[in-house]
Each structure stands twice: as C-alpha cells, then as structure tokens.
N, C-alpha and C positions, 0 to 999 in steps of 0.2 A: 504494500500500500504506500502511496505517496502522500506525504503530509504537506498541505499548503498552510502557510502562516500569514497572518494579517493582524492589523491593529484596528481596534474598534474604539471610537470616541463616544462616550456616554453623555447623556443629557447633563449630568453634573460636572462635566469637564474631565472626568477621569478617563484613562485609557485602559483597555483590556487587550492583552496579547492572546490571539485566538489560533487554534489549530483545527484543521478540517481535512479529512480524507475524501471528501465528496467533490472536490474541485477537479480541474483538468488533470487527468492521470490518476485520479483517485477512484474510490468505489462508486457504485451506482447510487444515485440519490433517491431511488425508488423504494429502497428497503428500510429497515428499522434504523433509526438514528440513536446512538448511545452516547450520552454526554458523560465524559470521564471526569471525576473529581479526584484530584491528586492528593497524596499524603503530605506529611510534614517531616522535614522540609524538602519539597520537590518543586520543580516547575511543572507545567501542565501538559507537556507532550503526551499524547495517548500511548497506552502500553504496547510497545512493539511486539513483545512475546505473544500477544493475543491477536496479532494481525491476521495470521493464517486462519484461525478459527473464525474471526469476524468476517473475513472475505468469503469463506465457505457458506456463511449464513446470510450474506448480502448486507452486512451491517456497516454503516458509516459512522466513523468516530468523529466527535466534535469535543473540544475541550478548551480550557483557557488557563492562564496563569492566575492564581488567586491574587487579590490585591497585595502589592508589595513584592511579589515574586516576579523574577524574570522581567518581562516587558510590560507588566501591569502596574498602574499607579497604586500607591498606598490608599487605604481607606481608614483613616484614624477612628479608633473605637469600634471597629466592625464587630458584629456578632455573627453567629453561625447562620442565622436567618437571612443575612444580606446576600448569601450565595444564590438565593432563589431569584432575586431581582437581576443579578448579574447573568445567571443562566438564561433567564427569559430574554434579556437584551441580546445575548449572543444568538439565541435561536431566532429571534425576530430579524436580526441583521442578516442571517443566513437563509431566511425564508422557510424556516422549519416550524411547523405547527405543533406536532406532537413528537415526543421523544422519551426515551428511557434514560435512567441515570445509574451509574455504577461508581461507587467510591471505595477506595482502599484506605485503611488506617484513618488518618485525620480527614480524608475525603468522605468517610462514612457519614459523619454528622451532616456534612454539607449536601450529600445526596438525600439524606432524610429530610432536610429543609425543603428541597425541591419537591419531594413527594408530598409533604404536608401543605406547602404554601402554593403549589401550582397544580392543583388537582385537575384542571382543565387541559393541562399540557403534558403532564407526566403519565406515561402508560405503564411503567414498571420501575421498580427500585431494587438495586442490589448493593449491599454493603459487605465488604470483606475486611475482617479484623477491625471493625469500627468500635466507637465508644458509645455508651449510654449518656444521657444528660447528667451533668454534675449535680450531686446532691440528690440523685434519684432515690426515692423512698424505697427502702427494703434492699438496697444494694450497697455493699461496702466497696465504694468506688475504687479505692486504691489496692484492695486485696488482690494478691497474685501478681502485681507488677514487680518487675525487677527494681531493686532499690533506686537505681539512677533515674528510671522513668518516673517513679513515684516522687522522688525529690524534685525533679524538674517541674512536674505539674503542681506539687505543693507550693513551690516558689511562685508559680503563676497565680495560684489562689491567694497569695499574700499581696499581689499587685505588681504593676509594671516594673517598679524599681527593684523589687526583690527578684523578679524574674530576670531582669537585665543583669543584676549582680551575679545570679546563678550562672547565666550563660557565659559571663566573662571568664569563669573558671572551669567550665564544663569541658569534658573530653569524650571521646568515643568509648563506649562500654561494650565490649564483645559479649558480655553476659546477656545482653538484650536478646540475642538470637540463639536459637536451638541449633543442633547439628543439622536438622532438616532445612532450617533457614540458611545456614552457611552453604549447604549443598546447592540450594536454589540460587543463591547469590553468586556462586561460582559457575553456574550454568546459564540458562536462559535469562534469569532475572539479574544477571550482571548488568542488564539494562539500567538498573537503578544508578549506576555510575554516571550515566548520561543526564540524569535529572536532579540528583542531589547536589553535585558540585555547583552547577549554575544557579541553583536556588540560594546558595549561601554566598555568592560572589559579592553581593551588595551588603553583606553583614547579616546579623541575626534578627533584624526588625520584623520581617515577615513571619519568621518562626515564632517570635514572641507574640505577635498579634494572633496567630493561630492558637497558641496555648492559652492565652488570656480568654479567647472566645470559648474554648472547651470548658473552662472552669468558672464561667459566669453564665447567667441565664441565656439560653439559646435563642429565645424569641419565637418559639413555636413548640407545639406538643406533637411528638411523633405519632401519638395515637390517632391523629387526624388523617394519617395516610390512608387513602382508599384504594390506591393502585396495588397490584400484587407486589409483595415485598419479600425478598430472599435475604436472610441474614446468614452469612458464611463466616465461619470462624475456626481457627486452629485451637484444638484443645490444650496445646502446650504454649499458647501465646503468652509471652512475658512482658509485652508492652501494653497491649489492650486485652486483658483476660477475657476468656469466653463468657464469663458471667455477665458481661455487658450485653452481648447479643441475646443471652438467655433472658435477661431482664426485659429487653425490648420485645422478644418473641412472646412473652407472657402477657404483654399489654397491647400490642398492635394487632388489630383483628385480622388483617390480611397477611400476617407474617408466616413464613416457613423458615424454620431453623435447620441449618446443616452444620454440625460440629464435626470436624475432621480430627479425630483424636490424636493422631501422630504429628499434626502440623503445628507450626509456629506462626509468627507474624508475617513472614514472607512466603514460606512454602505453601501456605494456604492458597496462594495465587495459582498453584498448580491446578486448582479446580476452576480457574477462570473460564476455560472453554465451556465447561459444563454450565457455568453461570450464564454465559452468553446464550447457550441453547435454551436454558430456562427462560430467559428474557424473550427470546424469539418466539417461544411457544405460548407466552402469556400476554405479551404486550401487544394487544390488538385494539 
C-alpha cells in the first residue's frame, strides 16, 4: 500500500498531518475505511505490518498525527474526547462519510471517543491493549502495571509539572515488555522504530499531553458506544493490564472481549489481521 501524506488546516487554525492509503497508488476507496489511532509516543503513520491483511479485505487506512506529534499542531489542555472532532475533520476533508476506528495502546481511548461521540459516522471500534477511564469505579487502575509505567502515569495524575519532572529523568525500561513482545519487536513490529523516534524529535510535550489526558476526565462515557466494539488484549500486558479491557467489556453493551493469554502489549498486535476481519464482517 502506498501512503499519501497531506496537511489539513482546521477551523481553529491548527494543522493536522494526515495519512491516507486511498489516494493515487493506494487502495480502492470503495471498501471499508479504518481510521488508525496511534499509541504513545508514536506518530500517526498507519500500521504497515497490517497492510497485506487490509489490502486483502479492501480496507483503506486513514490516520493523523495526534496534536503535538509529528506534523500536527499542539492543542493545549486537550482531553481524550477532542480526538472525535479531529477524526471527523479528517474524514470530512477526505470525503469519507462512515468509517471504523482501530486504536492501539494510548490510541485505544481515542478510538473509544470516536465511537461514543460520532455514532452517526463510526461503524465499528477496535481497541488493542487500551486503557479504561481513570478512576473507573471497581477497577484498581494501576494494578498489574510495571512499576515504571505506573510511576509515569502517577506523575501525570499529580499535574503537568510533576509529569515534566518525571520525564526529565525517565529512561527506557525493558521490563515493560514480555518475551513475546520482544519477539514481535524484532520481527514485523520492528515497524515501531519508524514511528516512535519521530514522535519524540520535538521533545516530550506531546507524550505529556497524552498522559495528562489519560488520567483526567475523558469527556465522554464509553458506555455510549452503539457500534460493534472489539476489545483485544494480551493477558500478560505490563503497560495497560487486561483488567482495563475486562472493565470496559462488563459495561459497554456492544463489546466483545478477546484476551490472548500469552500476549503482551505489542505481541497482541499479532491478532491485528483477525481484528480487521472482525471489523469487515460487522461494520456495515
């Protein structure tokens, strides 16, 4: 698949950097459109390891850099709900009426936002290794996270300055990933090398904005999602434990939960092709 990149100017003056496989040399515009919501910290380029599966299903990928990442302008004080307006603006600019959403990791809450707030546009929702709302009743939100991930998000919960101070001394923690994750990152999902580095070139501000959004009110209730919802999670996930998807599955009326017991935060994307098939079969 060929990815076309463009820049969209929004009514508030911000810019969004947009990716689309439906342009010249891309996939057909007649099939299902899947809008990809990237994780933290990534840029928004759609997931190349899933291109073959998408092409076989006639799926067109659309995505964008979340505010502050890559070529997109910052949006000070943004919440998770703001992703719905940005996704709608991207779809409108590309002449797309209805679309599905797929979010991985930090992209999961943003995909849920689209499902909850754009019921007339979103035909299906998939999250992989996503989070539940902060402070969710009946969920020990930090339980099961590797200490470095919990510490990072606890710092965000203390506010912007505490989070900025934490990031100033933060480093890579290999314990975040399971053996299955490391195998995936050494194989097809080495693709992450292409989207993590560019996301951090301008510094940690976009990452900080993401984490602040996760630990403050999201601005919507996932229970409002009426489209089919697939919650995909690795049972060994050390970054966003599977309890988060279980919590959502217990409360969202359209949800289907799939926990892959041997997978972690990255290796769960090995089920990405199955998730696309699930979307293609339900997003009508």
